[in-house]
Every structure is written in structure tokens, then in C-alpha cells.
C-alpha positions, 0 to 999 in steps of 0.5 A: 815349748815356748816360755814367756816371762811375766814377772820379775820379783824382788823380795824385800825386808819391807815395801818401803826398802824395796821401793827405794832400791828400785827407785835408786837403780833405774830411777823410775817410780813404782806405781799401783800394787796391792795387798795379798790377804792369803799370804800377808804380803803387799806389792808395788809394780812397774810395767816394763812392756809385757813384763812387770817388775814387782817388789813384794814384802811382808805386810806388817799391817796384815795378820800372819797367814795360816799357810806358808808364804810362797817365798818363805 
């Protein structure tokens, strides 16, 4: 079996804090992203060839989901 990496995810206290962390580390801006209504989270992305670096955080503007978030 051959495995393929699709995403590298960074869970952050907030999207602003996670984006600031990533900008300070590699010095590259994040782009795109969006909201995940079913989990009450949102994200920003950075393309790294065939892999994405994703910063994900709870969206304070979204209602709390009626299910457990994937990362707790």
C-alpha cells in the first residue's frame, strides 16, 4: 500500500493567531480558505506543491455545531 500526504494541519486558538504563526515561520502568506458550517470551524491554506498547509480554528462567528469537532 502506498500512502499519500494531502494536508498538514495546524490547529490554532484563532485563525488570526494561526496565520500569524505560519507567516512568522516560513515567511509566506496564506491564501484562500473558508468556513466549515458542520463543525463551526474556518481555515486558511498554503499550497506546497501537491500538499496543503492548513491552519484551522473554531470560527467565533459560527454557531456551535450539534456534533463533536474532529479535533475536539
